[in-house]
CHARMM-style PDB file with segment names, atoms N, HN, CA, C and O in Angstrom:
ATOM      1  N   UNK     1     205.286 142.122  32.134  1.00  0.00      PROA
ATOM      2  CA  UNK     1     205.887 143.348  31.384  1.00  0.00      PROA
ATOM      3  C   UNK     1     206.953 143.690  32.536  1.00  0.00      PROA
ATOM      4  O   UNK     1     206.694 143.656  33.739  1.00  0.00      PROA
ATOM      5  N   UNK     2     208.190 144.022  31.975  1.00  0.00      PROA
ATOM      6  HN  UNK     2     208.401 144.050  30.998  1.00  0.00      PROA
ATOM      7  CA  UNK     2     209.503 144.363  32.712  1.00  0.00      PROA
ATOM      8  C   UNK     2     209.113 145.826  33.235  1.00  0.00      PROA
ATOM      9  O   UNK     2     208.291 146.639  32.811  1.00  0.00      PROA
ATOM     10  N   UNK     3     210.051 145.862  34.366  1.00  0.00      PROA
ATOM     11  HN  UNK     3     210.718 145.202  34.710  1.00  0.00      PROA
ATOM     12  CA  UNK     3     210.328 147.248  35.121  1.00  0.00      PROA
ATOM     13  C   UNK     3     211.709 147.923  34.802  1.00  0.00      PROA
ATOM     14  O   UNK     3     212.773 147.369  35.079  1.00  0.00      PROA
ATOM     15  N   UNK     4     211.632 149.044  34.254  1.00  0.00      PROA
ATOM     16  HN  UNK     4     210.767 149.493  34.029  1.00  0.00      PROA
ATOM     17  CA  UNK     4     212.883 149.740  34.091  1.00  0.00      PROA
ATOM     18  C   UNK     4     213.425 150.687  35.181  1.00  0.00      PROA
ATOM     19  O   UNK     4     212.647 151.431  35.779  1.00  0.00      PROA
ATOM     20  N   UNK     5     214.552 150.675  35.411  1.00  0.00      PROA
ATOM     21  HN  UNK     5     215.184 150.071  34.925  1.00  0.00      PROA
ATOM     22  CA  UNK     5     214.922 151.543  36.395  1.00  0.00      PROA
ATOM     23  C   UNK     5     215.219 153.097  35.871  1.00  0.00      PROA
ATOM     24  O   UNK     5     215.873 153.423  34.881  1.00  0.00      PROA
ATOM     25  N   UNK     6     214.583 153.909  36.776  1.00  0.00      PROA
ATOM     26  HN  UNK     6     214.052 153.644  37.581  1.00  0.00      PROA
ATOM     27  CA  UNK     6     214.712 155.449  36.381  1.00  0.00      PROA
ATOM     28  C   UNK     6     215.653 156.103  37.073  1.00  0.00      PROA
ATOM     29  O   UNK     6     216.327 156.990  36.550  1.00  0.00      PROA
ATOM     30  N   UNK     7     215.777 155.770  38.191  1.00  0.00      PROA
ATOM     31  HN  UNK     7     215.229 155.049  38.616  1.00  0.00      PROA
ATOM     32  CA  UNK     7     216.980 156.752  39.169  1.00  0.00      PROA
ATOM     33  C   UNK     7     217.027 155.858  40.245  1.00  0.00      PROA
ATOM     34  O   UNK     7     216.312 154.883  40.472  1.00  0.00      PROA
ATOM     35  N   UNK     8     218.144 156.411  40.995  1.00  0.00      PROA
ATOM     36  HN  UNK     8     218.725 157.203  40.811  1.00  0.00      PROA
ATOM     37  CA  UNK     8     218.697 155.747  42.259  1.00  0.00      PROA
ATOM     38  C   UNK     8     218.699 157.300  42.996  1.00  0.00      PROA
ATOM     39  O   UNK     8     219.266 158.275  42.501  1.00  0.00      PROA
ATOM     40  N   UNK     9     217.931 157.311  44.300  1.00  0.00      PROA
ATOM     41  HN  UNK     9     217.471 156.520  44.702  1.00  0.00      PROA
ATOM     42  CA  UNK     9     217.805 158.527  45.022  1.00  0.00      PROA
ATOM     43  C   UNK     9     218.241 157.853  46.461  1.00  0.00      PROA
ATOM     44  O   UNK     9     218.140 156.659  46.746  1.00  0.00      PROA
ATOM     45  N   UNK    10     218.799 159.010  47.381  1.00  0.00      PROA
ATOM     46  HN  UNK    10     218.880 159.980  47.150  1.00  0.00      PROA
ATOM     47  CA  UNK    10     218.748 158.739  48.911  1.00  0.00      PROA
ATOM     48  C   UNK    10     217.486 159.151  49.052  1.00  0.00      PROA
ATOM     49  O   UNK    10     216.995 160.168  48.562  1.00  0.00      PROA
ATOM     50  N   UNK    11     216.675 157.909  50.099  1.00  0.00      PROA
ATOM     51  HN  UNK    11     217.074 157.082  50.496  1.00  0.00      PROA
ATOM     52  CA  UNK    11     215.341 158.424  50.461  1.00  0.00      PROA
ATOM     53  C   UNK    11     215.105 159.007  51.751  1.00  0.00      PROA
ATOM     54  O   UNK    11     215.156 158.227  52.702  1.00  0.00      PROA
ATOM     55  N   UNK    12     214.833 160.330  52.006  1.00  0.00      PROA
ATOM     56  HN  UNK    12     214.792 160.964  51.233  1.00  0.00      PROA
ATOM     57  CA  UNK    12     214.782 161.003  53.269  1.00  0.00      PROA
ATOM     58  C   UNK    12     214.035 160.466  54.175  1.00  0.00      PROA
ATOM     59  O   UNK    12     214.041 161.074  55.245  1.00  0.00      PROA
ATOM     60  N   UNK    13     213.331 159.448  54.116  1.00  0.00      PROA
ATOM     61  HN  UNK    13     213.326 158.954  53.246  1.00  0.00      PROA
ATOM     62  CA  UNK    13     212.173 158.805  54.858  1.00  0.00      PROA
ATOM     63  C   UNK    13     212.988 157.289  55.713  1.00  0.00      PROA
ATOM     64  O   UNK    13     212.805 156.838  56.844  1.00  0.00      PROA
ATOM     65  N   UNK    14     213.675 156.946  54.871  1.00  0.00      PROA
ATOM     66  HN  UNK    14     213.823 157.312  53.952  1.00  0.00      PROA
ATOM     67  CA  UNK    14     214.064 155.400  55.101  1.00  0.00      PROA
ATOM     68  C   UNK    14     215.549 155.620  55.331  1.00  0.00      PROA
ATOM     69  O   UNK    14     216.129 154.654  55.828  1.00  0.00      PROA
ATOM     70  N   UNK    15     216.289 156.705  55.067  1.00  0.00      PROA
ATOM     71  HN  UNK    15     215.818 157.490  54.664  1.00  0.00      PROA
ATOM     72  CA  UNK    15     217.384 157.171  55.212  1.00  0.00      PROA
ATOM     73  C   UNK    15     218.513 156.094  54.533  1.00  0.00      PROA
ATOM     74  O   UNK    15     219.528 155.813  55.170  1.00  0.00      PROA
ATOM     75  N   UNK    16     218.289 155.591  53.366  1.00  0.00      PROA
ATOM     76  HN  UNK    16     217.464 155.819  52.849  1.00  0.00      PROA
ATOM     77  CA  UNK    16     218.898 154.595  52.430  1.00  0.00      PROA
ATOM     78  C   UNK    16     218.559 155.061  51.147  1.00  0.00      PROA
ATOM     79  O   UNK    16     217.609 155.801  50.891  1.00  0.00      PROA
ATOM     80  N   UNK    17     219.720 154.402  50.015  1.00  0.00      PROA
ATOM     81  HN  UNK    17     220.491 153.801  50.224  1.00  0.00      PROA
ATOM     82  CA  UNK    17     219.405 154.576  48.844  1.00  0.00      PROA
ATOM     83  C   UNK    17     218.302 153.545  48.294  1.00  0.00      PROA
ATOM     84  O   UNK    17     218.306 152.364  48.643  1.00  0.00      PROA
ATOM     85  N   UNK    18     217.398 154.063  47.442  1.00  0.00      PROA
ATOM     86  HN  UNK    18     217.395 155.022  47.159  1.00  0.00      PROA
ATOM     87  CA  UNK    18     216.423 153.493  46.966  1.00  0.00      PROA
ATOM     88  C   UNK    18     216.490 153.578  45.361  1.00  0.00      PROA
ATOM     89  O   UNK    18     217.109 154.487  44.807  1.00  0.00      PROA
ATOM     90  N   UNK    19     215.796 152.545  44.632  1.00  0.00      PROA
ATOM     91  HN  UNK    19     215.294 151.807  45.081  1.00  0.00      PROA
ATOM     92  CA  UNK    19     215.597 152.584  43.093  1.00  0.00      PROA
ATOM     93  C   UNK    19     214.529 153.037  42.675  1.00  0.00      PROA
ATOM     94  O   UNK    19     213.649 152.662  43.451  1.00  0.00      PROA
ATOM     95  N   UNK    20     214.086 153.683  41.816  1.00  0.00      PROA
ATOM     96  HN  UNK    20     214.801 153.987  41.186  1.00  0.00      PROA
ATOM     97  CA  UNK    20     212.698 154.189  41.404  1.00  0.00      PROA
ATOM     98  C   UNK    20     212.736 153.615  40.098  1.00  0.00      PROA
ATOM     99  O   UNK    20     213.656 153.819  39.306  1.00  0.00      PROA
ATOM    100  N   UNK    21     211.423 152.670  39.798  1.00  0.00      PROA
ATOM    101  HN  UNK    21     210.676 152.505  40.441  1.00  0.00      PROA
ATOM    102  CA  UNK    21     211.224 152.111  38.475  1.00  0.00      PROA
ATOM    103  C   UNK    21     210.063 152.503  37.771  1.00  0.00      PROA
ATOM    104  O   UNK    21     209.276 153.240  38.365  1.00  0.00      PROA
ATOM    105  N   UNK    22     209.773 152.097  36.457  1.00  0.00      PROA
ATOM    106  HN  UNK    22     210.412 151.497  35.974  1.00  0.00      PROA
ATOM    107  CA  UNK    22     208.633 152.442  35.888  1.00  0.00      PROA
ATOM    108  C   UNK    22     208.496 151.301  35.031  1.00  0.00      PROA
ATOM    109  O   UNK    22     209.451 150.709  34.528  1.00  0.00      PROA
ATOM    110  N   UNK    23     206.975 150.928  34.834  1.00  0.00      PROA
ATOM    111  HN  UNK    23     206.200 151.409  35.243  1.00  0.00      PROA
ATOM    112  CA  UNK    23     206.566 149.794  34.179  1.00  0.00      PROA
ATOM    113  C   UNK    23     206.059 150.458  32.827  1.00  0.00      PROA
ATOM    114  O   UNK    23     205.010 151.101  32.800  1.00  0.00      PROA
ATOM    115  N   UNK    24     206.867 150.266  31.693  1.00  0.00      PROA
ATOM    116  HN  UNK    24     207.720 149.743  31.714  1.00  0.00      PROA
ATOM    117  CA  UNK    24     206.538 150.987  30.214  1.00  0.00      PROA
ATOM    118  C   UNK    24     205.768 150.127  29.208  1.00  0.00      PROA
ATOM    119  O   UNK    24     205.898 148.904  29.255  1.00  0.00      PROA
ATOM    120  N   UNK    25     205.086 150.622  28.429  1.00  0.00      PROA
ATOM    121  HN  UNK    25     204.980 151.616  28.391  1.00  0.00      PROA
ATOM    122  CA  UNK    25     204.472 150.187  27.222  1.00  0.00      PROA
ATOM    123  C   UNK    25     205.346 150.930  25.815  1.00  0.00      PROA
ATOM    124  O   UNK    25     205.508 152.144  25.691  1.00  0.00      PROA
ATOM    125  N   UNK    26     205.733 150.102  25.046  1.00  0.00      PROA
ATOM    126  HN  UNK    26     205.601 149.116  25.147  1.00  0.00      PROA
ATOM    127  CA  UNK    26     206.475 150.629  23.651  1.00  0.00      PROA
ATOM    128  C   UNK    26     205.600 150.537  22.646  1.00  0.00      PROA
ATOM    129  O   UNK    26     205.010 149.459  22.582  1.00  0.00      PROA
ATOM    130  N   UNK    27     205.287 151.501  21.684  1.00  0.00      PROA
ATOM    131  HN  UNK    27     205.766 152.377  21.736  1.00  0.00      PROA
ATOM    132  CA  UNK    27     204.472 151.001  20.432  1.00  0.00      PROA
ATOM    133  C   UNK    27     205.343 150.292  19.663  1.00  0.00      PROA
ATOM    134  O   UNK    27     206.572 150.221  19.678  1.00  0.00      PROA
ATOM    135  N   UNK    28     204.291 149.644  18.811  1.00  0.00      PROA
ATOM    136  HN  UNK    28     203.293 149.701  18.798  1.00  0.00      PROA
ATOM    137  CA  UNK    28     204.947 148.575  18.069  1.00  0.00      PROA
ATOM    138  C   UNK    28     205.499 149.266  16.784  1.00  0.00      PROA
ATOM    139  O   UNK    28     204.906 150.143  16.155  1.00  0.00      PROA
ATOM    140  N   UNK    29     206.817 148.702  16.464  1.00  0.00      PROA
ATOM    141  HN  UNK    29     207.298 147.990  16.974  1.00  0.00      PROA
ATOM    142  CA  UNK    29     207.606 149.635  15.549  1.00  0.00      PROA
ATOM    143  C   UNK    29     206.887 149.725  14.031  1.00  0.00      PROA
ATOM    144  O   UNK    29     207.031 150.692  13.284  1.00  0.00      PROA
ATOM    145  N   UNK    30     206.241 148.766  13.780  1.00  0.00      PROA
ATOM    146  HN  UNK    30     206.124 147.981  14.387  1.00  0.00      PROA
ATOM    147  CA  UNK    30     205.390 148.755  12.420  1.00  0.00      PROA
ATOM    148  C   UNK    30     204.236 149.656  12.420  1.00  0.00      PROA
ATOM    149  O   UNK    30     203.719 149.912  11.333  1.00  0.00      PROA
ATOM    150  N   UNK    31     203.766 150.167  13.481  1.00  0.00      PROA
ATOM    151  HN  UNK    31     204.186 149.959  14.364  1.00  0.00      PROA
ATOM    152  CA  UNK    31     202.924 151.206  13.594  1.00  0.00      PROA
ATOM    153  C   UNK    31     203.233 152.883  13.490  1.00  0.00      PROA
ATOM    154  O   UNK    31     202.988 153.678  12.582  1.00  0.00      PROA
ATOM    155  N   UNK    32     203.814 153.047  14.688  1.00  0.00      PROA
ATOM    156  HN  UNK    32     204.013 152.402  15.425  1.00  0.00      PROA
ATOM    157  CA  UNK    32     204.343 154.772  14.723  1.00  0.00      PROA
ATOM    158  C   UNK    32     205.501 154.617  15.531  1.00  0.00      PROA
ATOM    159  O   UNK    32     205.414 154.454  16.748  1.00  0.00      PROA
ATOM    160  N   UNK    33     206.858 154.670  14.765  1.00  0.00      PROA
ATOM    161  HN  UNK    33     206.929 154.802  13.776  1.00  0.00      PROA
ATOM    162  CA  UNK    33     208.089 154.916  15.072  1.00  0.00      PROA
ATOM    163  C   UNK    33     208.399 155.743  15.966  1.00  0.00      PROA
ATOM    164  O   UNK    33     209.297 155.389  16.730  1.00  0.00      PROA
ATOM    165  N   UNK    34     207.864 156.907  16.142  1.00  0.00      PROA
ATOM    166  HN  UNK    34     207.135 157.195  15.521  1.00  0.00      PROA
ATOM    167  CA  UNK    34     208.620 158.181  16.584  1.00  0.00      PROA
ATOM    168  C   UNK    34     207.687 158.368  17.715  1.00  0.00      PROA
ATOM    169  O   UNK    34     208.011 159.414  18.276  1.00  0.00      PROA
ATOM    170  N   UNK    35     206.580 157.772  18.354  1.00  0.00      PROA
ATOM    171  HN  UNK    35     206.316 156.922  17.898  1.00  0.00      PROA
ATOM    172  CA  UNK    35     205.920 157.878  19.574  1.00  0.00      PROA
ATOM    173  C   UNK    35     206.539 157.288  20.638  1.00  0.00      PROA
ATOM    174  O   UNK    35     207.040 156.167  20.556  1.00  0.00      PROA
ATOM    175  N   UNK    36     206.546 158.001  21.705  1.00  0.00      PROA
ATOM    176  HN  UNK    36     206.139 158.912  21.772  1.00  0.00      PROA
ATOM    177  CA  UNK    36     207.493 157.694  22.815  1.00  0.00      PROA
ATOM    178  C   UNK    36     206.531 156.738  23.604  1.00  0.00      PROA
ATOM    179  O   UNK    36     205.344 156.574  23.325  1.00  0.00      PROA
ATOM    180  N   UNK    37     207.195 156.145  24.604  1.00  0.00      PROA
ATOM    181  HN  UNK    37     208.160 156.279  24.831  1.00  0.00      PROA
ATOM    182  CA  UNK    37     206.735 154.934  25.638  1.00  0.00      PROA
ATOM    183  C   UNK    37     205.288 155.741  26.389  1.00  0.00      PROA
ATOM    184  O   UNK    37     204.920 156.894  26.168  1.00  0.00      PROA
ATOM    185  N   UNK    38     204.808 154.991  27.080  1.00  0.00      PROA
ATOM    186  HN  UNK    38     205.106 154.053  27.259  1.00  0.00      PROA
ATOM    187  CA  UNK    38     203.535 155.325  27.902  1.00  0.00      PROA
ATOM    188  C   UNK    38     204.085 154.571  29.275  1.00  0.00      PROA
ATOM    189  O   UNK    38     204.533 153.438  29.097  1.00  0.00      PROA
ATOM    190  N   UNK    39     204.092 155.033  30.472  1.00  0.00      PROA
ATOM    191  HN  UNK    39     203.728 155.953  30.617  1.00  0.00      PROA
ATOM    192  CA  UNK    39     204.315 154.563  31.685  1.00  0.00      PROA
ATOM    193  C   UNK    39     202.958 154.095  32.353  1.00  0.00      PROA
ATOM    194  O   UNK    39     202.089 154.951  32.516  1.00  0.00      PROA
ATOM    195  N   UNK    40     202.785 153.143  32.642  1.00  0.00      PROA
ATOM    196  HN  UNK    40     203.491 152.447  32.509  1.00  0.00      PROA
ATOM    197  CA  UNK    40     201.831 152.294  33.271  1.00  0.00      PROA
ATOM    198  C   UNK    40     201.836 152.287  34.680  1.00  0.00      PROA
ATOM    199  O   UNK    40     200.769 152.396  35.284  1.00  0.00      PROA
ATOM    200  N   UNK    41     203.180 152.144  35.427  1.00  0.00      PROA
ATOM    201  HN  UNK    41     204.047 152.055  34.936  1.00  0.00      PROA
ATOM    202  CA  UNK    41     203.097 152.049  36.862  1.00  0.00      PROA
ATOM    203  C   UNK    41     204.529 152.857  37.070  1.00  0.00      PROA
ATOM    204  O   UNK    41     205.361 153.097  36.195  1.00  0.00      PROA
ATOM    205  N   UNK    42     204.584 153.210  38.473  1.00  0.00      PROA
ATOM    206  HN  UNK    42     203.909 153.015  39.185  1.00  0.00      PROA
ATOM    207  CA  UNK    42     205.844 153.574  38.971  1.00  0.00      PROA
ATOM    208  C   UNK    42     205.991 152.729  40.298  1.00  0.00      PROA
ATOM    209  O   UNK    42     205.006 152.274  40.881  1.00  0.00      PROA
ATOM    210  N   UNK    43     207.080 152.579  40.665  1.00  0.00      PROA
ATOM    211  HN  UNK    43     207.880 152.949  40.192  1.00  0.00      PROA
ATOM    212  CA  UNK    43     207.236 151.966  42.176  1.00  0.00      PROA
ATOM    213  C   UNK    43     208.732 151.914  42.773  1.00  0.00      PROA
ATOM    214  O   UNK    43     209.727 152.138  42.084  1.00  0.00      PROA
ATOM    215  N   UNK    44     208.755 151.680  43.763  1.00  0.00      PROA
ATOM    216  HN  UNK    44     207.946 151.499  44.323  1.00  0.00      PROA
ATOM    217  CA  UNK    44     210.098 152.354  44.641  1.00  0.00      PROA
ATOM    218  C   UNK    44     210.716 150.695  45.037  1.00  0.00      PROA
ATOM    219  O   UNK    44     210.035 149.717  45.346  1.00  0.00      PROA
ATOM    220  N   UNK    45     212.095 150.776  44.917  1.00  0.00      PROA
ATOM    221  HN  UNK    45     212.648 151.570  44.666  1.00  0.00      PROA
ATOM    222  CA  UNK    45     212.552 149.166  45.488  1.00  0.00      PROA
ATOM    223  C   UNK    45     212.254 148.824  46.881  1.00  0.00      PROA
ATOM    224  O   UNK    45     212.409 147.659  47.246  1.00  0.00      PROA
ATOM    225  N   UNK    46     211.802 149.808  47.773  1.00  0.00      PROA
ATOM    226  HN  UNK    46     211.676 150.754  47.476  1.00  0.00      PROA
ATOM    227  CA  UNK    46     211.554 149.662  48.904  1.00  0.00      PROA
ATOM    228  C   UNK    46     209.993 149.728  49.360  1.00  0.00      PROA
ATOM    229  O   UNK    46     209.641 149.818  50.536  1.00  0.00      PROA
ATOM    230  N   UNK    47     209.163 149.673  48.309  1.00  0.00      PROA
ATOM    231  HN  UNK    47     209.449 149.600  47.353  1.00  0.00      PROA
ATOM    232  CA  UNK    47     207.953 149.844  48.352  1.00  0.00      PROA
ATOM    233  C   UNK    47     207.128 149.061  49.396  1.00  0.00      PROA
ATOM    234  O   UNK    47     206.161 149.583  49.951  1.00  0.00      PROA
ATOM    235  N   UNK    48     207.599 147.582  49.695  1.00  0.00      PROA
ATOM    236  HN  UNK    48     208.384 147.158  49.244  1.00  0.00      PROA
ATOM    237  CA  UNK    48     206.881 146.823  50.383  1.00  0.00      PROA
ATOM    238  C   UNK    48     207.327 147.137  52.101  1.00  0.00      PROA
ATOM    239  O   UNK    48     206.471 146.942  52.963  1.00  0.00      PROA
ATOM    240  N   UNK    49     208.427 147.526  52.408  1.00  0.00      PROA
ATOM    241  HN  UNK    49     209.123 147.685  51.707  1.00  0.00      PROA
ATOM    242  CA  UNK    49     208.909 147.943  53.464  1.00  0.00      PROA
ATOM    243  C   UNK    49     208.224 149.147  54.069  1.00  0.00      PROA
ATOM    244  O   UNK    49     207.882 149.218  55.250  1.00  0.00      PROA
ATOM    245  N   UNK    50     208.059 150.054  53.189  1.00  0.00      PROA
ATOM    246  HN  UNK    50     208.337 149.997  52.230  1.00  0.00      PROA
ATOM    247  CA  UNK    50     206.817 151.435  53.435  1.00  0.00      PROA
ATOM    248  C   UNK    50     205.698 150.930  53.495  1.00  0.00      PROA
ATOM    249  O   UNK    50     205.055 151.362  54.452  1.00  0.00      PROA
ATOM    250  N   UNK    51     205.112 150.102  52.807  1.00  0.00      PROA
ATOM    251  HN  UNK    51     205.635 149.751  52.030  1.00  0.00      PROA
ATOM    252  CA  UNK    51     203.757 149.749  53.002  1.00  0.00      PROA
ATOM    253  C   UNK    51     203.370 148.811  54.486  1.00  0.00      PROA
ATOM    254  O   UNK    51     202.266 148.564  54.971  1.00  0.00      PROA
ATOM    255  N   UNK    52     204.481 148.499  54.862  1.00  0.00      PROA
ATOM    256  HN  UNK    52     205.377 148.700  54.468  1.00  0.00      PROA
ATOM    257  CA  UNK    52     204.455 147.503  56.094  1.00  0.00      PROA
ATOM    258  C   UNK    52     204.459 148.517  57.455  1.00  0.00      PROA
ATOM    259  O   UNK    52     204.170 148.184  58.604  1.00  0.00      PROA
ATOM    260  N   UNK    53     204.814 149.660  57.042  1.00  0.00      PROA
ATOM    261  HN  UNK    53     205.049 149.931  56.108  1.00  0.00      PROA
ATOM    262  CA  UNK    53     204.979 150.623  58.045  1.00  0.00      PROA
ATOM    263  C   UNK    53     203.952 151.560  58.069  1.00  0.00      PROA
ATOM    264  O   UNK    53     203.972 152.370  57.142  1.00  0.00      PROA
ATOM    265  N   UNK    54     203.001 151.667  58.940  1.00  0.00      PROA
ATOM    266  HN  UNK    54     202.984 151.009  59.693  1.00  0.00      PROA
ATOM    267  CA  UNK    54     201.684 152.491  58.920  1.00  0.00      PROA
ATOM    268  C   UNK    54     202.263 154.054  58.870  1.00  0.00      PROA
ATOM    269  O   UNK    54     201.488 154.923  58.470  1.00  0.00      PROA
ATOM    270  N   UNK    55     203.408 154.368  59.209  1.00  0.00      PROA
ATOM    271  HN  UNK    55     204.037 153.663  59.534  1.00  0.00      PROA
ATOM    272  CA  UNK    55     203.663 155.933  59.285  1.00  0.00      PROA
ATOM    273  C   UNK    55     204.705 156.396  58.193  1.00  0.00      PROA
ATOM    274  O   UNK    55     205.386 157.421  58.198  1.00  0.00      PROA
ATOM    275  N   UNK    56     204.668 155.573  57.433  1.00  0.00      PROA
ATOM    276  HN  UNK    56     204.115 154.740  57.429  1.00  0.00      PROA
ATOM    277  CA  UNK    56     205.477 156.018  56.050  1.00  0.00      PROA
ATOM    278  C   UNK    56     204.527 156.122  54.897  1.00  0.00      PROA
ATOM    279  O   UNK    56     203.964 155.142  54.408  1.00  0.00      PROA
ATOM    280  N   UNK    57     204.363 157.457  54.451  1.00  0.00      PROA
ATOM    281  HN  UNK    57     204.820 158.253  54.849  1.00  0.00      PROA
ATOM    282  CA  UNK    57     203.263 157.498  53.310  1.00  0.00      PROA
ATOM    283  C   UNK    57     204.034 158.074  52.149  1.00  0.00      PROA
ATOM    284  O   UNK    57     204.604 159.132  52.413  1.00  0.00      PROA
ATOM    285  N   UNK    58     204.181 157.608  50.905  1.00  0.00      PROA
ATOM    286  HN  UNK    58     203.718 156.748  50.690  1.00  0.00      PROA
ATOM    287  CA  UNK    58     204.643 157.974  49.734  1.00  0.00      PROA
ATOM    288  C   UNK    58     204.431 157.593  48.677  1.00  0.00      PROA
ATOM    289  O   UNK    58     204.592 156.407  48.390  1.00  0.00      PROA
ATOM    290  N   UNK    59     203.971 158.582  47.723  1.00  0.00      PROA
ATOM    291  HN  UNK    59     203.841 159.546  47.956  1.00  0.00      PROA
ATOM    292  CA  UNK    59     203.416 157.741  46.295  1.00  0.00      PROA
ATOM    293  C   UNK    59     203.999 156.824  45.686  1.00  0.00      PROA
ATOM    294  O   UNK    59     203.317 156.121  44.939  1.00  0.00      PROA
ATOM    295  N   UNK    60     205.311 156.585  45.816  1.00  0.00      PROA
ATOM    296  HN  UNK    60     205.864 157.156  46.422  1.00  0.00      PROA
ATOM    297  CA  UNK    60     205.794 155.482  45.177  1.00  0.00      PROA
ATOM    298  C   UNK    60     205.755 154.245  45.811  1.00  0.00      PROA
ATOM    299  O   UNK    60     206.261 153.229  45.334  1.00  0.00      PROA
ATOM    300  N   UNK    61     205.044 154.313  47.097  1.00  0.00      PROA
ATOM    301  HN  UNK    61     204.633 155.138  47.485  1.00  0.00      PROA
ATOM    302  CA  UNK    61     204.806 152.834  47.665  1.00  0.00      PROA
ATOM    303  C   UNK    61     203.241 152.917  47.747  1.00  0.00      PROA
ATOM    304  O   UNK    61     202.533 152.070  48.291  1.00  0.00      PROA
ATOM    305  N   UNK    62     202.863 153.905  47.210  1.00  0.00      PROA
ATOM    306  HN  UNK    62     203.439 154.593  46.768  1.00  0.00      PROA
ATOM    307  CA  UNK    62     201.200 153.683  46.583  1.00  0.00      PROA
ATOM    308  C   UNK    62     200.380 154.251  48.097  1.00  0.00      PROA
ATOM    309  O   UNK    62     199.213 153.870  48.188  1.00  0.00      PROA
ATOM    310  N   UNK    63     200.746 154.850  48.902  1.00  0.00      PROA
ATOM    311  HN  UNK    63     201.694 155.160  48.828  1.00  0.00      PROA
ATOM    312  CA  UNK    63     200.165 154.940  50.343  1.00  0.00      PROA
ATOM    313  C   UNK    63     199.914 156.542  50.622  1.00  0.00      PROA
ATOM    314  O   UNK    63     199.240 156.963  51.562  1.00  0.00      PROA
ATOM    315  N   UNK    64     200.597 157.394  49.603  1.00  0.00      PROA
ATOM    316  HN  UNK    64     201.144 157.052  48.839  1.00  0.00      PROA
ATOM    317  CA  UNK    64     199.940 158.820  49.565  1.00  0.00      PROA
ATOM    318  C   UNK    64     200.437 159.206  48.120  1.00  0.00      PROA
ATOM    319  O   UNK    64     201.642 159.284  47.884  1.00  0.00      PROA
ATOM    320  N   UNK    65     199.494 159.443  47.175  1.00  0.00      PROA
ATOM    321  HN  UNK    65     198.515 159.380  47.367  1.00  0.00      PROA
ATOM    322  CA  UNK    65     199.893 160.095  45.701  1.00  0.00      PROA
ATOM    323  C   UNK    65     200.279 161.411  45.980  1.00  0.00      PROA
ATOM    324  O   UNK    65     200.979 161.846  45.066  1.00  0.00      PROA
ATOM    325  N   UNK    66     200.090 162.262  46.935  1.00  0.00      PROA
ATOM    326  HN  UNK    66     199.522 161.908  47.678  1.00  0.00      PROA
ATOM    327  CA  UNK    66     200.164 163.512  47.075  1.00  0.00      PROA
ATOM    328  C   UNK    66     201.661 163.849  47.672  1.00  0.00      PROA
ATOM    329  O   UNK    66     202.077 165.006  47.741  1.00  0.00      PROA
ATOM    330  N   UNK    67     202.400 162.733  48.085  1.00  0.00      PROA
ATOM    331  HN  UNK    67     202.061 161.794  48.030  1.00  0.00      PROA
ATOM    332  CA  UNK    67     203.880 162.885  48.721  1.00  0.00      PROA
ATOM    333  C   UNK    67     204.907 162.422  47.797  1.00  0.00      PROA
ATOM    334  O   UNK    67     204.914 161.198  47.661  1.00  0.00      PROA
ATOM    335  N   UNK    68     205.644 162.966  47.228  1.00  0.00      PROA
ATOM    336  HN  UNK    68     205.638 163.960  47.339  1.00  0.00      PROA
ATOM    337  CA  UNK    68     206.874 162.631  46.484  1.00  0.00      PROA
ATOM    338  C   UNK    68     208.037 162.977  47.005  1.00  0.00      PROA
ATOM    339  O   UNK    68     208.438 164.083  46.643  1.00  0.00      PROA
ATOM    340  N   UNK    69     208.874 162.246  47.917  1.00  0.00      PROA
ATOM    341  HN  UNK    69     208.549 161.347  48.211  1.00  0.00      PROA
ATOM    342  CA  UNK    69     210.090 162.956  48.402  1.00  0.00      PROA
ATOM    343  C   UNK    69     211.262 162.966  47.673  1.00  0.00      PROA
ATOM    344  O   UNK    69     212.401 163.152  48.102  1.00  0.00      PROA
ATOM    345  N   UNK    70     210.758 162.666  46.076  1.00  0.00      PROA
ATOM    346  HN  UNK    70     209.833 162.515  45.728  1.00  0.00      PROA
ATOM    347  CA  UNK    70     212.073 162.869  45.434  1.00  0.00      PROA
ATOM    348  C   UNK    70     211.932 163.658  44.499  1.00  0.00      PROA
ATOM    349  O   UNK    70     212.750 163.653  43.579  1.00  0.00      PROA
ATOM    350  N   UNK    71     210.843 164.536  44.514  1.00  0.00      PROA
ATOM    351  HN  UNK    71     210.179 164.540  45.261  1.00  0.00      PROA
ATOM    352  CA  UNK    71     210.549 165.564  43.389  1.00  0.00      PROA
ATOM    353  C   UNK    71     211.528 166.715  43.294  1.00  0.00      PROA
ATOM    354  O   UNK    71     211.823 167.290  42.247  1.00  0.00      PROA
ATOM    355  N   UNK    72     212.013 166.998  44.536  1.00  0.00      PROA
ATOM    356  HN  UNK    72     211.774 166.531  45.387  1.00  0.00      PROA
ATOM    357  CA  UNK    72     212.943 167.987  44.354  1.00  0.00      PROA
ATOM    358  C   UNK    72     214.248 167.437  44.101  1.00  0.00      PROA
ATOM    359  O   UNK    72     215.060 168.326  43.844  1.00  0.00      PROA
ATOM    360  N   UNK    73     214.737 166.240  44.086  1.00  0.00      PROA
ATOM    361  HN  UNK    73     214.077 165.519  44.295  1.00  0.00      PROA
ATOM    362  CA  UNK    73     215.861 165.691  44.284  1.00  0.00      PROA
ATOM    363  C   UNK    73     216.303 165.924  42.758  1.00  0.00      PROA
ATOM    364  OT1 UNK    73     217.409 165.547  42.371  1.00  0.00      PROA
TER     365      UNK     73
END
């Protein structure tokens, strides 16, 4: 399943530009055409870097679902 680019932000933790992605599922067009897609998962382009560092915790890296550094962006 493909990943869709949602936004590009400056990460305050890594102090670099990161891309946020969503994995989506769209309804079949022959069933319900006005229904929106569903988001199956979200991730950051630097999630592996954050996961390798024990001091970085963020929902986009799956290490802290309560912390979203891009929420106010």
